[in-house]
N, C-alpha and C positions, 0 to 999 in steps of 0.2 A: 504492500499501499504505499502512495506516495506523503510527502510530506503534508501536501495542501488537502488529502483524502483525510488523513490520521487528525489533523485541523478540524475539517469539516464535522466528521465524524465527532470527534468533542465537543465543537460548538452546539449539535445535537444533544449531545449526550447530557449536556449542562442546560439544555429547554428542556429535553423531558427530566433530568435530575428537579428541576424547579420546578414543571409541572407536577410530579408527584407529590412532593414535599409539599405544595402549599395547598393541593387539592387533598392532601392528608390534614393538614391545617384544619382547612375552609370546612370539611366536614366532623373532625374531630366538635372543632365552635360551636356548627350547625347543634352537633348532637345535646352539647354540653348547653347550649340557651335553649333545647327544648327539653331539658330537665329540669332545668334549674330557674324558668319564667316565674314557675307560677307559687315557688316556694320565695321568692323574693319579689314581692311586687312594686317594692320602695326603688327598687331599680331599673326594674323593665316594665312596668307600665304607672309609676306615679300618677300618668294624669288618670288616667280610669280610677283609681283609688283615693287618693287625698285632695283633689282639687273642690270646691266646694258645686253641687249639683249640677247649675245653671254654666259650671265649664268644663264638665268632664268628660272623657271620650268612651266610646262604649266599650267591655273590654277584648280582652283578645278573644278569649274565650276558654272556659276550663279543661276542655279535651286537650289533650297530648299532642295532635296534631293540629289541630285546628287553627294555629296562628298563621300559617302561609296561606292556607284562602283570606282568611279574613283580613292580611296586610297587602294582599294580591287588591280584592275587590275594592278595599278603601280610597276613595276621593281625594284626589289630592290638591282637588280644590279648597277642601274645610283647612286645610292650614294656613293660609291666609286668614281664617278668623281665631284662629288657635294660636297663632304665631307669628303674624302680621305678613306683610308683602318681601320681605329681604327674605324669607325661611322659602316663600311659596315660589317666589323666582328662581332660587336655587335649586329645587324639586323639578319647574319646568325647565331647568335648562339640562338638565340630567336626560329628563323626556326628550327631550328635546335632542340631545345626543343618540341617543337608543332610535328614535326617527332617521336620524342622517346615517347612521353608521349600518343598519339592519339592511340595507339595500346594497351597500357599499359591500358587507360582507357575503351577500349572494352571488350580487355580479361579478363581483371577483376573483371571487373562489370558483365559481362555473366558468369563466374566462379566461382569467390573465396564469391560475395556476398549473393548467394543462398547458399553457400557449409560453410559461417560462420553465417547465420541469422537460419537456419537450425535448432538452436540448443536449448536446454531446461535447458538453463543455467540462469534463471533468469534473464535476459536482455532484456531490449526494447529502443525503440529509435535507436541511433546512435551507443551506444554500441551492440548492436546483429550485427551491420556487420565489427565486430575489429575481428582482431585474437584468442584474448583472448575471446569469447565467445565460442569459442567446448567445449562440455562438456568432462568431464572426461573418458567418456564410448565411445567417439566417434572420440579417434585424432588419427586414421585412417586420418581423411579429411585432419591431415598436409599434404600430399602427396601431395597435390594441390596446398597448397604454397611454396611448394619445386620445385614442376615444374617450376611453373611460375619466381619463385626467379632465376631460371637458365635460363629460357627462355628472361627474361627481364636482366641480366646482359648481358650474349653475344648478345642480340640486342642493349644493350648500346654500348660494344667496338665494335660493327660492324661500328654504327653511327662515332662514335670517330675516329675510324681509315678513315673513309670515308673522315670526315672533316677534320684532318691533313693533309692526301692527297693533298686535294682539298686547304686550308692554304698554306701551301708549293707550288703550282703551282701560285697560285697569289700572293703570296707575290713576288718572284721569277716575273713574270711579271709586278709586281709593279715599282721595284729597274730597270730592263731594260727600263721601259716608256721612250719614248724619251724626253719629257718634265724634267720628275723627274730626269734620268741619265744625264741628261745636267746640272743641279743647280748646286751652290756649294754644298746644302747641301748633296746630294748623295756624294757627293768625297771630303769631308773632314773629316778627325778626328780629336777627342779630347784627348790627350794625356797625364796623370799623373803621377805622381813622378818622372819627370826630373831630373837624379841627374845633381849638381853643371858644370859638364865639358858640359854638354851639352846644356845648358842655354844661347845658341847663336843661330841667326837667321841658320848662314854658318853651324855651327856642325851639327844643325837638318837637315838641307839640307843633307850637305855628308852622314849624319848617313842612309837615306834612298832612296839615290843614285842607288839601285841595284832592289827599284823597279819599276813595267815595267809603265813605260810613265815617272816617272820623278814627281817631286814636281813643283808647279809651286809658292806657297805662303809659308810662315810660320808666322805666328804671336803668340809672344811667349808672353804670359801673364806677365805683370808687377802688381807691388804693387802701388796701386794709389796712397797710404796712404789717404788725405783729398781730392782730385780730387771730387769722389762719393757724398760727401757731400757736398760742394761747386757743384755740378752742381743737386744734389734734391734740394741746397736751391734756385737756377735760375729756376727752373721748379718750386716749389713754388711760387717766386714770380711774374714769368710770370702768375700764374694762376692765382692768385689775382688783377694783374694788370690787365689782362682781362676783370675778372670781374667785378672789381672797372671800368675802364674804358666805359664797356656797361653800366654797374648802370648810370652814369654820361650823355651818352648819350639818356637813355632811360627816364630819369627824366627830362634831357630839353626838349624831345617830349612832357611830359607830361606837364608842369607848361606850357608850350606853349600853349598847347590846353587848355586846364585849364583859362589861360588869355583870348582868342579869345572867347571861350564861354561867359566868363562873361563880354565881351566887347560887344557882339550879345545880350547877354540878358538886357545889359546896354540902347543900342540904339533899342532895342524892345519896351522896357519904356519905351523911348524918355526922357533918362535919359543923362546929359554929359560923353560923355565916357573918359573925361581926367580925371575923379573923381577914374576909374581905375586903379588899384596901378598894376603896372607891378610887376611882380616876383624878379626882381634885379631892383633897382636904377638908372636912366639914367647916373649918375657921375661913380657908379661902373662899370657901362657895358662897358663904354668908355676906362675905365685904365686897361681892364681886357684883359683875351681872349677869344675866341667864346663864349666857354662854360660859361665863367662869365660873358656872357649877358644876358641869358635864366637861370643860378642854381645861386643861391646864394650861398658863401663861407660855411654858416651856412647847407646844406642839400647835399655836396660833401660828396661822401662817404669816411668815418672814422672807425679806430679799436684803439684797445688799445695796444700796446706792453706788452711780459710775462712781469712779475714784477721782473720773476727771468731768468738770461740766460738760466739754465739749466730746466727749464719750455719752454714744447713744446708747448703752445699756452696762449693767455692773459685770465683776467679775469676781471668781469665785474667790475668797479670803482679803478681797479688799472692798474698801470702802466701807462707811459704816453701814451695818447692819440693823435694820427695824424693822417696828409691827406693822406688815403692809397693810392691815385695815385701819391702822390710825393715818398711817402717812396718807396713803389712797384718798379719805375724807378730809383731810385737810389738803389737797391735790385739788379735787373737785373744788369744796369751798372757794380756793384761794383762783381759782382759772374762773369759777363764776363770777365773782367778783369783778375780776376783770375784764374778763366779756360784757358784762351789763353795764360796766362804766363805759366800756370803748364805744355800746351800742348807744349810751345816752348822747358822746359825742357826734358819734353817728347820727344818728335823730339831729340835734341841734346844724350839722352840712346842711343835711336835707333840706332842712328849715330854710336856709339863707335863700336872698332872692339873688337870680343871677349868677355868674362866673366868679368866683374865687379860689386860686390856685395856693393859696396858703393855709386851707384848711386844715383840721386834724386829719382828715382822707378826704385829701383832693380827688376829682374826677379822671375817671383815665379817659383813653379818646373812643369807648365803645358805647353802645346802651342795647339795652333789649325795649323792645318798643310793641304794644299788644294793640292791636285794630280791630274794630266792633261788627268787619267783615273779611274773611276769609280772600274776598279777591283785592282787598284795599291793602292787606300784608303784601299778596304776589304781586301785584300793581306796584309798592312802595319798594320791591323788591329789583323788580326790573329796570326802573327809570334813572336815570342822571341824576346824583340828586346836588350835586356839586360843580360847579362851575374853574374847580384847581384839579390839576393830577392828584390820583390815589385819595383824594378828601373822600370820605365816603362811599368807594366803590367797592368795599366788600360787605355782601350784605347775603343772610343765610337765612332761609325759610325754615317753616315744620322745626322750629328749636325746642327742645327740650331740654330742663332744668338738669336733669340727670347725667345728661347729655357733652355738658357744656365744662371743658378746659381752662375752668378760672385763673390759672395763672397764666393765662397765655391772649389777654382781655384787653391787653395793655401795651400792647407792640407796635413800635412806630412804622406807620406805612412801608416806607425807607429801608427800616431795618429789616422789616419781614421779609424783602427781596432780596433782598443782601446774605439774609438766614437761608432763602428757597435755594440759590445758589451755592453755598455752603453745602446744603445737606443732598442735594442731586450730586455736587463734586465728590462727597465723599461716598454715595451710593456710586456712582462710577469706579471711584478707587478700591470699593471693594468687591464688585465685577472684576475687577483687571487679575486682584491679587490672591482672587477666590479659585481662580482656574488655575492654581497649582496641587490643592490635594484634590480639586475634581478631579484633574487630569489623570492624576495616580488613579484613582475608581475607573476611569474608561480602561484605562492600560490593564489595570485586572481582569475585568472583566474579558478581556481579549488574551487571556494568559494560555488558551488551549494554540491559541496559531502563532503567539509568540515564542511557547517551548520547543515548536519545531523549525523556528530560524533560529535562535542563539544559543549554542553549546551554554552558555552557561546557567541556563533554565532549562537544560536538557531533564534535569530531574522531576522537575512537574510532571512532566509527561510521561515519567516512569509510575506516578500516582493512579488507584485505579481510578476510573472512570468517575464513579460520585463522586469521589474525594474532588477529581479536577471539576467537576461539576457545582459542587459545590462553591468551592473557590470562585468562579467565574461567573455564578447562575445565581448564588444566593447572597453571599457577601458584597459586592458591588451594590446590589439595591439599597443592600441594608446600611452599607458604609455612609451612601447618598442621602438617604432618610435624617441619619443622624445630625450631615451633615446641614440637611437644610433647614434641621430642629435649632440652630442656634441662629439663622437670619433672622426670624421675625422679631429678636428682641432687640437687636441690632439696630434695623430700619424702625422699628417705631419710635423708639428714640430720636431718632436723625428726625422722622415725620415731625414728632413733638418738640424739636428744635427748629422747623422751622416756623412755628408760630402758628399751625392749625387748633384753632378755637376750640372744634368740636371734637369729640372721642369715634364716630363715623368718620368725621374726616378723618381721623388716622386710618382707619381700615380703608377706606378708600383710596388714600395714598400709600398705602401698606399693597394693596390688593396689587396696583401699576408696577411697584419697586418690587415686589416678591416675584411676581409676575416672569420679568426682565433678569430677575436673578434664577427663576428654573429654565425657562430656554435658553438661558446662555449655557448656566452648567450644565443643568439635571439633561439638555438635548444637542445643544451645538458640541459644547466642547465634548463631552462624551464620545458622538458621530465621528467628531474630528477625530481625536484621540483612538479609537478603538479601530475605524480604517486605515487611518492612515501610516499607525503604527505596523498593521500588520502587513502595510506596503511596500514598507522602509528600504526591506532586503531586495527587491524588487528593481524599485526605483535608483538605488545605487547603483546597481550593479547592470540597469539597463534602461537610464534616462532617455533614451529615443520614446520608449511606452510608454509615459508617465500618464499621457489621457486614458489610456488604454488599460492601464494596474488600476487607478483610480476609478475609472467606471464600473470595474469589477470588484474592486474592496470594500466602497464604500457602502453598497448597500448588505454587506455581510456586517455590517455594523449593525445591522436591526436583534442582531438574535440578546443582545442586552435589552433592550426597549420589548422583546416576545416578553423575556421572564418577568419586566420590569409592570407590564401590562397583569401578566397572571401575578406576580402577587399584590398590586393593589387589588383586582377582580375580585379573587378569592380569598386570600387573607385578610385584606384590609375591609372585605364586604361582609364577609364573616363575624371578625374583631368588632365590627360598628354595632352587631347583634350583639354578640356576647358579653362585650361590654366588663372584660373580665378586669381592667385596672380600675374602674368606677367603682367596680363590685367591691372589690379589694378597700380600696380607699375609703368606701361608704363605712362600714365593718372597725377599719382602723381609726379611725376619726370617732367614732361614734363611742366606740370603747377605750379610746385613749385619748383623743381631744373634747371630744363632748362632758365636760366638766360643769358645765352649769346650763342650764335652762335653755337658755337663749342659744348656745353652742349648738345645744340637740336638738332644738326647732331648726335652727337653719340646717342641719346635716341630714334630717327628715325631709324636711319640707319644702326646702329651696331648689328648684329645678335648674340642671345644668342647663348653659345655653354653650353657643358656636363664635366665635374669632372670624368674623365673615373676609377677612384680608390674607391668611392664613389658608381657608376652605376651598374657596373659588378657585384661585390658584391653583390649587391641587389637580384639582379637577382639569381647568381650563390646559393644565400644562399635558393631561393624557389625551384630549383631543387636539393639541398641536401635535402630540407624535402619530397619533393614531393618522392624522390628514396626511401629514410630510410622511407615511411611509402605507400607506392604504394604497399605492401605485408601485413602488418599489419593491415591499416585502407584505404582496396581500393578506398571507396568515393573518396580520396585524389584525385587520378588521373585523374578523370573528371576534377576537379575544376583548377588542378594546369595547364591542359592540356588549358581548356578556357584561363587563365589567361594570358597562355605565348601568344595562339594565338592573344587575344587584344592587349597584348602590343607587339607584331611582327607586328600589323596593326598602334599601334599607333605613333612606333619609327619610321616606314617604314615614315609616315606622317610627322614626326619632323622634319626627316633628308633632308626629299626633299623640304618641303614647310615653315619648322620655320626655322630651327638652319643654324649655320657657324662655323665649327670646323677650326680654326687657322691650318695651311700648318707647320709652326714650331713644333705644339703640337704633328704631328700624330707623332705615331711608326713606321706605315707600316704592323696594326694589331698585335702586341707585346703585346696585352693584351689575345688574342683568345688564348695561347698553356697555360699561366695561367687559362684561364676560364674549358680548359680541365683538368686539375689537380684536379679543384675544382670539378667536376663531378663523379674521381674515389675517393675524398671523401666521397662522396653522396654514392656512391657504397659500400664502405666498412662500411659506418656507418649501410646501411639497411641488408647486410653480418653479421656482427657482432651484432647487436641488433635480428637477426631469430638465428641467432646459438645461443645466450644465452637464449631465449625465448624457443626454440627446447629444451634444456639442462635444460632449468626451471620444461617443462612441466612435468604432474602428471594424472595417471591415477584414479579412483576411489579408487584405494588401496595406492594411494601415492607412486606410484614406477614412477620411470624415464620413460616415455613413448615415448619419440623420439628421444632417441640417435642416431640412422641413419641418420634420417634428419640431427641431428646436426654435425653430421658425416661428410655430404658430403657438408654441408653450410662450414664446415675448407677448402674439395677441391676445394670448388668455391672460397673462399678466394684466398687460393693459386695461383689457376689459374689467378683470376685476379691480383693478384699484379707481377706473372710473366709476363702478359699480358702488366700491367703498364710499365712495367722495360723495356719489346722491343718496346713500343711503342717510350718513352722519350730516349732510345738509338737509334732507328733508327733514329729520325730527331728531334734530338738534334745538330747535328750538322750542319745543313741544314737552323735552323730558323733565322739566323742572316747575313752569309755572302752571297752572293752574290759567286754562282761555276763559277768553271775557263769556263766551259763546256758553259756558257751562255754568258761569258765575249763579245764576239761579239756582241752579240746584242744590247747591251750598246749604247749610242750616242758617236759619234767621234770615235768606234775603227774603226782600217782600215781591210779594206773586203782580206784577205790573205786567201791562201792555207795553210792545215797544212800537212807540207811532210811527218812528221809521223805517220801520219795515212793512212787510208787506204780510197781514195778518192769518193770510192760510197756509204763507213759508211760514211763520212762527212756529202755527198750530200743525204741520207737519215736521217740524223740526223736534219741536218736544216731543210728538209722538216717536218718532228716532231716541232721542235722547233717551225717553221714559222704559223704550227699550231695552239700554245699553245701561243705565244705571238705577233703574228703579224707581218710583215712585216714592215722593216726599208726602211728608206728614200735609194734609189739608185742611180746611176749614169744618170738614165735613167728621171730621175724627177717623180719616184711615190711617194707619199706625204704620210708619217710615219702614221702611225696610233695607236691610244688611244689603253689602254688594254682593250676592251672591243672589239678590232677586227676591228672599224669604223677610218673612217677620220679624220684626227685632222678638229676640227671647227677652224674657220678663225682667231680667238683669242688665240686659242692654238697654230695654225699655227707660229702666232705672236712673241707671247712668245716666240716658240724654236727657230725662226730666232735670235731674241735678243740675247738669250743666246752662239748662234753658232759664234753670229758674235765677244761679249766677248770670247770667247776661239781660234778665227781664229786667231790671233798671236800668240797661243803656238800649233799649230796643228803638225808642225815638228817635234816638242816633243813626242807629245802625239801616233804621227808613229812610234817611236822609244822604242825598247823593247828588255833586261832592256836600259835604260837612260841612256847614256855617262856621264863622268861624269862632262864635261864641260857644261850640260845642268844645274845644279845646282849651287854650292857652294855659291860665292861671290855674282855669279851674282842675284840667288833665294835673297839671303838675302839684295842684294843693292835695289832689286824690292822692297821688303818690307817695304825697309829703308824711302825709296823715297815715299810711298804710291802711288805707280802706279796702281795698282789692287785694289780687291774690299776691302775696310772698313768694313764690316759688323763683320767681326770677334774679334771687340775690346769692348773694355767698351764704353757705350754710352759716358759716363765724358770724352772719350780722344779723339771723336769725332763728336757726335750728334753737328748740329748748334743752336744756339738760336730758338725757335720753333717762329714761326709767330704769335705776335697777332692778332686774327682775331678781327674785328668788322663791325658793318653792318652800312651800308649809310642810312644817315638822310636828311630831308628835309632842313634845316636848320646847315646843314654844321660843324654841332659839330666833329661829327668823321672824316672826313677829314681833320679839322683843328688839333686834338689831333694825327691824322696822320702823320700829318708834322711835329708836334711838335717832336714826338717818334721817329720819324726817323733822326730828327736833334742833342738826343743823344745819338745815335748809336742801338737802339731798332729796329729790322723788325716788321713792321706790313701792313695789308692791309686792303681795305675794299669790297673788291671781292666778287663775289656771296652770299650777304647776304644785304638783303633791311629791315629797320625799319620803319614803318610808324608810325602817331602822338597816336594812339592810346596804342603804346609800344609793337605792335605783330612784332617779326621777320619772314622772310620771305627766304629760301634757294634758292637759281638757280644752287648751284655748291658744291662740296666738300668744306673741308679748303684748304687754303690757302699753298703752300710749298709741295705738293704734296703727303698729307696725307691721305690715303685710298680713292682716286682717283675712285676702284672698286667697292666701297660702294654706289656710285649715280650713279643712271640708271636714 
């Protein structure tokens, strides 16, 4: 057997090894999930067990094998009701990929596999099914590759157009959804780069007086200086106090139980029970508190203070040792007093008229503006506000307080652009220098061919095929995955340094940066290092045959990506079902970290969520790989199609039965258009690679033999680029704002005639919109419909009614378009200064009350005694909804006090 055949055999062996191993892992994880899911509902279907009745998902079923059918039949449209638009469009993207690759799979396997395999080019195994197996005397067969490339491109472009049209319709339907359009998030904009002249609530309100509906409230962001640090100090002290108080209560229960067992044991043996010593001497117990009766002072919680002020934590055997409860109480009281004093000064600053940069907490160059009408917010975000460069140019709609990065709200517009340049320069540097370890991974993936060409690597060829298969087929994808896990941390820091003011903005920026990394390092460098390294000996010995060798060797690099697709599709999808890491972490946290009622509640009832900035690129990378190799190595089409089908079912299950995306972190699906751009990247790479391979192809006389095919690929690239431009140009203006033609569907908008339009045309248009977006509430009492066109549930209706009551006092303003100047100006500013309206769009340090200390009730009355003592010192505390037994086990009967996370407890 020749060296080439040996290398090809080893390459096939690595593929088969990866297939068998990942199939075994897939089967084992599916079996484990089937057996475990009914025993651990907190992990596998928390949305059907622990949420309130109105929010619960129907169970997967009690049958051992009922879950596959239930998941398969589940409607992915329900995801947007349970987890928002981002989750819905992510699953829809996976569904779209199945629809794209299924015809690819069928057609390419029927046509291209026989065309590639029917050669006499001394190849066997997987390599006989690649573009490089076409012999020099049969290159007329390239016509099949060309035709399928054109067919595949137009099929992808058709699906992109279809999905972009659906995206715009679904996003607009989401924007005018009755509940969403009534929320403060839908009616508020964040504006940055505000010049000094307008750093006043009155001035900003007057500036936007021409916006339909007028301004409801203005929040001017201020430099709070030390207040955020004091707030963090109080939060840390509250956490420490709650943990120490709980430990005190639990220790009392344990020592009391231990003493009772000792008394019972002595009585059983007939001994004098008075000889059994209590945990605390009687004299000490009488002088102390209730806790002192059961817990000796030596066993009370304690810790060491940091030996240096700049050190954020204590060190063993260094620093002063203090009683944790006494220290934490003092910290909470002191920090609370400092916060209250700072808030008093802040209130004084807000009450001042005009702009004064010498205030205690001077204004920053940004503000939140809440409008009475949703269309007012969107129009304000679209207009040019100021006549100077960069002044009030950055405006953000759909803003939620929990999504705001407060530390990035005061950056100068010029500084922000310098930061952005530095951020992307650092990203480019990372791309360049990250090539070194990634190239090594690509070389290892091709070790089967390298060991036949370099004598010093010959020992690798002597290893068993299974071992070589593991080295080249299993280790490289795993090593590449580990390398890529380190990147998001750095990239998020770079995006934050850039000055992006929202966490969702960080994720959107991360999606772009991480995708570039993935394409460059996980695809391009691995392809080049695998193909070119394998061809180096031939290139060195016969430089004149470079085009022929490259055309033959580059397709052979597909083996790595075949194993990568198998790893992701089989082991990755089944791992998403089994969730072995969350399962282990859940019980580790519950029994090791679950030391307080709050931590137990958080562990048991908090739904997991995902980070879109890394999840979406992971899926679009598979798309790029599949498209790039769809013609060169058509075997990949079947693997990618199966992978996306499994991912579609798994993520549909996760978002319907497991996960809970926070509403504040939902962008309304804005990750989806970025994913469409990533598909175009895959098309361009596919077409450029095919174009290069066609031009590199040589016949048996070493003459260029596929010039027409290469030229037609250039034509296809131009067509794709033109279509790309048209798609972006057509939909760019429709992605973010609410169109004026749909404004009347928004909550609170008046039902008016349009005198400037033909009445019949308006009626026809309304009929169309009613079909697309559902009816709204009318005077006749018809209930609003949700974004699926179904009547609102009782819970949704109650939420809508609450929002409507909050807006009732502004209904007259909402019906006025444009607004009169009397509607705002000083009145709006005074309203903001009196803090009459919503306080959400303010830094937590300026408004958040002290968090209630949550302790469990106990039989000894220790918690109740501690509660009285804490309240006497001005610290909020409660023993509601939690009970601890004599063994120290905590049982929860409700959510934490203070109204936190009520919706999570069913």
